PDB file as gemmi writes it, atoms N, CA and C in Angstrom:
CRYST1    1.000    1.000    1.000  90.00  90.00  90.00 P 1                      
ATOM      1  N   MET A   1     103.417 152.746 110.748  1.00  0.00           N  
ATOM      2  CA  MET A   1     104.518 153.456 111.222  1.00  0.00           C  
ATOM      3  C   MET A   1     105.823 152.667 111.049  1.00  0.00           C  
ATOM      4  N   LEU A   2     105.771 151.379 111.311  1.00  0.00           N  
ATOM      5  CA  LEU A   2     106.996 150.640 111.059  1.00  0.00           C  
ATOM      6  C   LEU A   2     107.283 150.575 109.625  1.00  0.00           C  
ATOM      7  N   ILE A   3     106.362 150.454 108.748  1.00  0.00           N  
ATOM      8  CA  ILE A   3     106.479 150.329 107.423  1.00  0.00           C  
ATOM      9  C   ILE A   3     107.063 151.600 106.840  1.00  0.00           C  
ATOM     10  N   ASP A   4     106.464 152.720 107.336  1.00  0.00           N  
ATOM     11  CA  ASP A   4     106.905 154.060 106.933  1.00  0.00           C  
ATOM     12  C   ASP A   4     108.356 154.311 107.215  1.00  0.00           C  
ATOM     13  N   SER A   5     108.878 153.702 108.263  1.00  0.00           N  
ATOM     14  CA  SER A   5     110.355 153.967 108.737  1.00  0.00           C  
ATOM     15  C   SER A   5     111.279 153.222 107.855  1.00  0.00           C  
ATOM     16  N   ARG A   6     110.755 152.372 106.969  1.00  0.00           N  
ATOM     17  CA  ARG A   6     111.575 151.454 106.037  1.00  0.00           C  
ATOM     18  C   ARG A   6     112.533 150.543 106.694  1.00  0.00           C  
ATOM     19  N   VAL A   7     112.127 150.225 108.033  1.00  0.00           N  
ATOM     20  CA  VAL A   7     112.889 149.168 108.787  1.00  0.00           C  
ATOM     21  C   VAL A   7     112.505 147.841 108.181  1.00  0.00           C  
ATOM     22  N   ILE A   8     111.298 147.697 107.786  1.00  0.00           N  
ATOM     23  CA  ILE A   8     110.839 146.454 107.250  1.00  0.00           C  
ATOM     24  C   ILE A   8     110.237 146.785 105.815  1.00  0.00           C  
ATOM     25  N   GLU A   9     110.180 145.700 105.052  1.00  0.00           N  
ATOM     26  CA  GLU A   9     109.564 145.834 103.669  1.00  0.00           C  
ATOM     27  C   GLU A   9     108.672 144.702 103.508  1.00  0.00           C  
ATOM     28  N   ILE A  10     107.406 145.069 103.067  1.00  0.00           N  
ATOM     29  CA  ILE A  10     106.420 143.962 102.749  1.00  0.00           C  
ATOM     30  C   ILE A  10     106.688 143.479 101.347  1.00  0.00           C  
ATOM     31  N   ILE A  11     106.828 142.262 101.153  1.00  0.00           N  
ATOM     32  CA  ILE A  11     107.065 141.726  99.811  1.00  0.00           C  
ATOM     33  C   ILE A  11     105.961 140.865  99.333  1.00  0.00           C  
ATOM     34  N   GLU A  12     105.683 140.714  98.032  1.00  0.00           N  
ATOM     35  CA  GLU A  12     104.627 139.874  97.530  1.00  0.00           C  
ATOM     36  C   GLU A  12     105.148 138.475  97.587  1.00  0.00           C  
ATOM     37  N   ILE A  13     104.408 137.515  98.107  1.00  0.00           N  
ATOM     38  CA  ILE A  13     104.693 136.183  98.278  1.00  0.00           C  
ATOM     39  C   ILE A  13     105.007 135.511  96.882  1.00  0.00           C  
ATOM     40  N   TYR A  14     104.329 135.907  95.883  1.00  0.00           N  
ATOM     41  CA  TYR A  14     104.618 135.269  94.571  1.00  0.00           C  
ATOM     42  C   TYR A  14     106.035 135.460  94.113  1.00  0.00           C  
ATOM     43  N   ASP A  15     106.781 136.400  94.636  1.00  0.00           N  
ATOM     44  CA  ASP A  15     108.204 136.490  94.239  1.00  0.00           C  
ATOM     45  C   ASP A  15     109.060 135.360  94.711  1.00  0.00           C  
ATOM     46  N   ILE A  16     108.651 134.750  95.771  1.00  0.00           N  
ATOM     47  CA  ILE A  16     109.494 133.721  96.362  1.00  0.00           C  
ATOM     48  C   ILE A  16     108.732 132.379  96.581  1.00  0.00           C  
ATOM     49  N   TRP A  17     107.480 132.117  96.030  1.00  0.00           N  
ATOM     50  CA  TRP A  17     106.741 130.936  96.318  1.00  0.00           C  
ATOM     51  C   TRP A  17     107.389 129.719  95.874  1.00  0.00           C  
ATOM     52  N   GLN A  18     108.181 129.800  94.822  1.00  0.00           N  
ATOM     53  CA  GLN A  18     108.914 128.524  94.365  1.00  0.00           C  
ATOM     54  C   GLN A  18     110.023 128.160  95.295  1.00  0.00           C  
ATOM     55  N   GLN A  19     110.666 129.143  95.802  1.00  0.00           N  
ATOM     56  CA  GLN A  19     111.647 128.992  96.885  1.00  0.00           C  
ATOM     57  C   GLN A  19     111.164 128.340  98.181  1.00  0.00           C  
ATOM     58  N   ILE A  20     109.942 128.847  98.552  1.00  0.00           N  
ATOM     59  CA  ILE A  20     109.240 128.352  99.701  1.00  0.00           C  
ATOM     60  C   ILE A  20     108.851 126.915  99.515  1.00  0.00           C  
ATOM     61  N   ALA A  21     108.446 126.416  98.310  1.00  0.00           N  
ATOM     62  CA  ALA A  21     108.108 125.201  98.086  1.00  0.00           C  
ATOM     63  C   ALA A  21     109.239 124.247  97.961  1.00  0.00           C  
ATOM     64  N   ASP A  22     110.261 124.720  97.434  1.00  0.00           N  
ATOM     65  CA  ASP A  22     111.515 123.935  97.366  1.00  0.00           C  
ATOM     66  C   ASP A  22     112.116 123.659  98.802  1.00  0.00           C  
ATOM     67  N   CYS A  23     112.025 124.755  99.641  1.00  0.00           N  
ATOM     68  CA  CYS A  23     112.487 124.487 101.049  1.00  0.00           C  
ATOM     69  C   CYS A  23     111.586 123.530 101.756  1.00  0.00           C  
ATOM     70  N   LYS A  24     110.201 123.678 101.540  1.00  0.00           N  
ATOM     71  CA  LYS A  24     109.324 122.709 102.315  1.00  0.00           C  
ATOM     72  C   LYS A  24     109.587 121.312 101.813  1.00  0.00           C  
ATOM     73  N   CYS A  25     109.814 121.070 100.561  1.00  0.00           N  
ATOM     74  CA  CYS A  25     110.077 119.654 100.061  1.00  0.00           C  
ATOM     75  C   CYS A  25     111.344 119.132 100.501  1.00  0.00           C  
ATOM     76  N   LYS A  26     112.326 119.952 100.783  1.00  0.00           N  
ATOM     77  CA  LYS A  26     113.699 119.439 101.227  1.00  0.00           C  
ATOM     78  C   LYS A  26     113.904 119.484 102.693  1.00  0.00           C  
ATOM     79  N   ILE A  27     113.152 120.304 103.384  1.00  0.00           N  
ATOM     80  CA  ILE A  27     113.333 120.358 104.895  1.00  0.00           C  
ATOM     81  C   ILE A  27     112.091 120.313 105.652  1.00  0.00           C  
ATOM     82  N   SER A  28     111.991 119.371 106.655  1.00  0.00           N  
ATOM     83  CA  SER A  28     110.850 119.150 107.445  1.00  0.00           C  
ATOM     84  C   SER A  28     110.703 120.199 108.469  1.00  0.00           C  
ATOM     85  N   ILE A  29     110.288 121.366 108.100  1.00  0.00           N  
ATOM     86  CA  ILE A  29     110.056 122.526 108.973  1.00  0.00           C  
ATOM     87  C   ILE A  29     108.795 123.162 108.541  1.00  0.00           C  
ATOM     88  N   SER A  30     108.246 124.100 109.366  1.00  0.00           N  
ATOM     89  CA  SER A  30     106.995 124.706 109.080  1.00  0.00           C  
ATOM     90  C   SER A  30     106.998 125.580 107.838  1.00  0.00           C  
ATOM     91  N   LEU A  31     105.877 125.705 107.250  1.00  0.00           N  
ATOM     92  CA  LEU A  31     105.727 126.624 106.075  1.00  0.00           C  
ATOM     93  C   LEU A  31     106.222 128.062 106.196  1.00  0.00           C  
ATOM     94  N   GLY A  32     105.827 128.540 107.551  1.00  0.00           N  
ATOM     95  CA  GLY A  32     106.247 129.940 108.013  1.00  0.00           C  
ATOM     96  C   GLY A  32     107.751 129.990 108.012  1.00  0.00           C  
ATOM     97  N   ASP A  33     108.429 129.052 108.658  1.00  0.00           N  
ATOM     98  CA  ASP A  33     109.939 129.062 108.701  1.00  0.00           C  
ATOM     99  C   ASP A  33     110.494 128.913 107.327  1.00  0.00           C  
ATOM    100  N   CYS A  34     109.956 128.121 106.400  1.00  0.00           N  
ATOM    101  CA  CYS A  34     110.429 128.036 105.065  1.00  0.00           C  
ATOM    102  C   CYS A  34     110.204 129.451 104.250  1.00  0.00           C  
ATOM    103  N   ALA A  35     109.113 130.123 104.582  1.00  0.00           N  
ATOM    104  CA  ALA A  35     109.008 131.432 104.015  1.00  0.00           C  
ATOM    105  C   ALA A  35     110.048 132.480 104.477  1.00  0.00           C  
ATOM    106  N   THR A  36     110.385 132.309 105.728  1.00  0.00           N  
ATOM    107  CA  THR A  36     111.445 133.175 106.362  1.00  0.00           C  
ATOM    108  C   THR A  36     112.637 132.948 105.645  1.00  0.00           C  
ATOM    109  N   LEU A  37     113.077 131.651 105.514  1.00  0.00           N  
ATOM    110  CA  LEU A  37     114.300 131.222 104.870  1.00  0.00           C  
ATOM    111  C   LEU A  37     114.396 131.615 103.382  1.00  0.00           C  
ATOM    112  N   ALA A  38     113.155 131.348 102.660  1.00  0.00           N  
ATOM    113  CA  ALA A  38     113.244 131.722 101.246  1.00  0.00           C  
ATOM    114  C   ALA A  38     113.306 133.259 101.057  1.00  0.00           C  
ATOM    115  N   ALA A  39     112.712 134.048 101.869  1.00  0.00           N  
ATOM    116  CA  ALA A  39     112.886 135.494 101.665  1.00  0.00           C  
ATOM    117  C   ALA A  39     114.283 135.849 101.940  1.00  0.00           C  
ATOM    118  N   ALA A  40     114.892 135.341 103.055  1.00  0.00           N  
ATOM    119  CA  ALA A  40     116.409 135.669 103.251  1.00  0.00           C  
ATOM    120  C   ALA A  40     117.207 135.193 102.038  1.00  0.00           C  
ATOM    121  N   LYS A  41     116.999 134.030 101.554  1.00  0.00           N  
ATOM    122  CA  LYS A  41     117.831 133.516 100.408  1.00  0.00           C  
ATOM    123  C   LYS A  41     117.564 134.514  99.242  1.00  0.00           C  
ATOM    124  N   ARG A  42     116.416 134.842  98.999  1.00  0.00           N  
ATOM    125  CA  ARG A  42     116.091 135.652  97.712  1.00  0.00           C  
ATOM    126  C   ARG A  42     116.714 137.000  97.858  1.00  0.00           C  
ATOM    127  N   PHE A  43     116.835 137.648  98.959  1.00  0.00           N  
ATOM    128  CA  PHE A  43     117.403 138.959  99.107  1.00  0.00           C  
ATOM    129  C   PHE A  43     118.756 138.979  99.719  1.00  0.00           C  
ATOM    130  N   GLY A  44     119.397 137.754  99.848  1.00  0.00           N  
ATOM    131  CA  GLY A  44     120.725 137.709 100.307  1.00  0.00           C  
ATOM    132  C   GLY A  44     120.939 138.202 101.783  1.00  0.00           C  
ATOM    133  N   LEU A  45     119.989 137.822 102.574  1.00  0.00           N  
ATOM    134  CA  LEU A  45     120.000 138.315 103.984  1.00  0.00           C  
ATOM    135  C   LEU A  45     120.148 137.151 104.880  1.00  0.00           C  
ATOM    136  N   MET A  46     120.486 137.356 106.205  1.00  0.00           N  
ATOM    137  CA  MET A  46     120.527 136.370 107.155  1.00  0.00           C  
ATOM    138  C   MET A  46     119.112 136.269 107.843  1.00  0.00           C  
ATOM    139  N   PRO A  47     118.500 135.047 107.852  1.00  0.00           N  
ATOM    140  CA  PRO A  47     117.192 134.896 108.488  1.00  0.00           C  
ATOM    141  C   PRO A  47     117.449 135.065 110.010  1.00  0.00           C  
ATOM    142  N   ILE A  48     116.321 135.725 110.669  1.00  0.00           N  
ATOM    143  CA  ILE A  48     116.448 135.818 112.067  1.00  0.00           C  
ATOM    144  C   ILE A  48     115.216 135.148 112.718  1.00  0.00           C  
ATOM    145  N   PHE A  49     115.458 134.366 113.795  1.00  0.00           N  
ATOM    146  CA  PHE A  49     114.386 133.695 114.515  1.00  0.00           C  
ATOM    147  C   PHE A  49     114.585 134.072 115.965  1.00  0.00           C  
ATOM    148  N   LEU A  50     113.493 133.968 116.705  1.00  0.00           N  
ATOM    149  CA  LEU A  50     113.624 134.293 118.170  1.00  0.00           C  
ATOM    150  C   LEU A  50     114.507 133.312 118.814  1.00  0.00           C  
ATOM    151  N   HIS A  51     114.168 131.982 118.718  1.00  0.00           N  
ATOM    152  CA  HIS A  51     114.945 130.969 119.260  1.00  0.00           C  
ATOM    153  C   HIS A  51     115.069 129.692 118.463  1.00  0.00           C  
ATOM    154  N   GLU A  52     115.961 128.792 118.654  1.00  0.00           N  
ATOM    155  CA  GLU A  52     116.087 127.596 117.874  1.00  0.00           C  
ATOM    156  C   GLU A  52     115.073 126.603 118.410  1.00  0.00           C  
ATOM    157  N   GLU A  53     114.022 126.484 117.749  1.00  0.00           N  
ATOM    158  CA  GLU A  53     113.032 125.450 118.045  1.00  0.00           C  
ATOM    159  C   GLU A  53     113.438 124.044 117.710  1.00  0.00           C  
ATOM    160  N   LYS A  54     112.861 123.083 118.216  1.00  0.00           N  
ATOM    161  CA  LYS A  54     113.249 121.630 118.144  1.00  0.00           C  
ATOM    162  C   LYS A  54     113.336 121.279 116.581  1.00  0.00           C  
ATOM    163  N   GLU A  55     112.327 121.606 115.800  1.00  0.00           N  
ATOM    164  CA  GLU A  55     112.527 121.273 114.336  1.00  0.00           C  
ATOM    165  C   GLU A  55     113.509 121.917 113.566  1.00  0.00           C  
ATOM    166  N   LEU A  56     113.836 123.146 114.037  1.00  0.00           N  
ATOM    167  CA  LEU A  56     115.008 123.862 113.361  1.00  0.00           C  
ATOM    168  C   LEU A  56     116.267 123.256 113.758  1.00  0.00           C  
ATOM    169  N   LEU A  57     116.465 122.890 114.982  1.00  0.00           N  
ATOM    170  CA  LEU A  57     117.629 122.209 115.527  1.00  0.00           C  
ATOM    171  C   LEU A  57     117.839 120.822 114.819  1.00  0.00           C  
ATOM    172  N   GLU A  58     116.862 120.159 114.653  1.00  0.00           N  
ATOM    173  CA  GLU A  58     116.869 118.797 113.973  1.00  0.00           C  
ATOM    174  C   GLU A  58     117.183 118.931 112.483  1.00  0.00           C  
ATOM    175  N   ALA A  59     116.813 120.038 111.938  1.00  0.00           N  
ATOM    176  CA  ALA A  59     117.011 120.283 110.389  1.00  0.00           C  
ATOM    177  C   ALA A  59     118.307 121.255 110.193  1.00  0.00           C  
ATOM    178  N   LYS A  60     119.120 121.536 111.156  1.00  0.00           N  
ATOM    179  CA  LYS A  60     120.178 122.511 111.073  1.00  0.00           C  
ATOM    180  C   LYS A  60     121.081 122.187 109.810  1.00  0.00           C  
ATOM    181  N   GLU A  61     121.421 120.997 109.648  1.00  0.00           N  
ATOM    182  CA  GLU A  61     122.536 120.774 108.504  1.00  0.00           C  
ATOM    183  C   GLU A  61     121.701 120.914 107.208  1.00  0.00           C  
ATOM    184  N   LYS A  62     120.474 120.606 107.087  1.00  0.00           N  
ATOM    185  CA  LYS A  62     119.651 120.753 105.850  1.00  0.00           C  
ATOM    186  C   LYS A  62     119.463 122.270 105.481  1.00  0.00           C  
ATOM    187  N   ILE A  63     119.165 123.020 106.602  1.00  0.00           N  
ATOM    188  CA  ILE A  63     118.952 124.480 106.414  1.00  0.00           C  
ATOM    189  C   ILE A  63     120.245 125.111 105.974  1.00  0.00           C  
ATOM    190  N   VAL A  64     121.325 124.804 106.630  1.00  0.00           N  
ATOM    191  CA  VAL A  64     122.598 125.362 106.206  1.00  0.00           C  
ATOM    192  C   VAL A  64     122.932 125.079 104.689  1.00  0.00           C  
ATOM    193  N   LYS A  65     122.717 123.772 104.446  1.00  0.00           N  
ATOM    194  CA  LYS A  65     122.995 123.332 102.995  1.00  0.00           C  
ATOM    195  C   LYS A  65     122.021 124.060 101.903  1.00  0.00           C  
ATOM    196  N   TRP A  66     120.767 124.152 102.257  1.00  0.00           N  
ATOM    197  CA  TRP A  66     119.911 124.833 101.340  1.00  0.00           C  
ATOM    198  C   TRP A  66     120.108 126.304 101.309  1.00  0.00           C  
ATOM    199  N   LEU A  67     120.227 126.943 102.461  1.00  0.00           N  
ATOM    200  CA  LEU A  67     120.357 128.345 102.527  1.00  0.00           C  
ATOM    201  C   LEU A  67     121.794 128.956 102.234  1.00  0.00           C  
ATOM    202  N   GLY A  68     122.814 128.125 102.529  1.00  0.00           N  
ATOM    203  CA  GLY A  68     124.137 128.604 102.351  1.00  0.00           C  
ATOM    204  C   GLY A  68     124.698 129.367 103.543  1.00  0.00           C  
ATOM    205  N   THR A  69     123.943 129.458 104.518  1.00  0.00           N  
ATOM    206  CA  THR A  69     124.503 130.114 105.800  1.00  0.00           C  
ATOM    207  C   THR A  69     123.611 129.650 106.958  1.00  0.00           C  
ATOM    208  N   LYS A  70     124.110 129.895 108.087  1.00  0.00           N  
ATOM    209  CA  LYS A  70     123.312 129.554 109.370  1.00  0.00           C  
ATOM    210  C   LYS A  70     122.278 130.749 109.773  1.00  0.00           C  
ATOM    211  N   PRO A  71     121.103 130.444 110.127  1.00  0.00           N  
ATOM    212  CA  PRO A  71     120.283 131.401 110.595  1.00  0.00           C  
ATOM    213  C   PRO A  71     120.735 132.010 111.915  1.00  0.00           C  
ATOM    214  N   PHE A  72     120.244 133.175 112.235  1.00  0.00           N  
ATOM    215  CA  PHE A  72     120.651 133.719 113.516  1.00  0.00           C  
ATOM    216  C   PHE A  72     119.456 133.771 114.466  1.00  0.00           C  
ATOM    217  N   TYR A  73     119.775 133.307 115.742  1.00  0.00           N  
ATOM    218  CA  TYR A  73     118.754 133.165 116.735  1.00  0.00           C  
ATOM    219  C   TYR A  73     119.058 134.253 117.869  1.00  0.00           C  
ATOM    220  N   LEU A  74     117.903 134.986 118.203  1.00  0.00           N  
ATOM    221  CA  LEU A  74     118.095 135.942 119.155  1.00  0.00           C  
ATOM    222  C   LEU A  74     118.280 135.521 120.533  1.00  0.00           C  
ATOM    223  N   LEU A  75     117.716 134.387 120.889  1.00  0.00           N  
ATOM    224  CA  LEU A  75     117.824 133.773 122.180  1.00  0.00           C  
ATOM    225  C   LEU A  75     118.465 132.470 122.178  1.00  0.00           C  
TER     226      LEU A  75                                                      
END                                                                             
């Protein structure tokens, strides 16, 4: 239902795996967070996280440098 609404789009991971790996090598955050950042970077979007976890807070400067923008936190 959500996919049919076109609110979200499922992408193939091989489209962004090199960016995920680059992020993981440069920033000490989870692979899942790197996948979110890489997808946002690839499509020119702002990454959205629920809240700023400790590891994201500690890596804030590296994230902004790598991504070119700050992520958005809902809470």
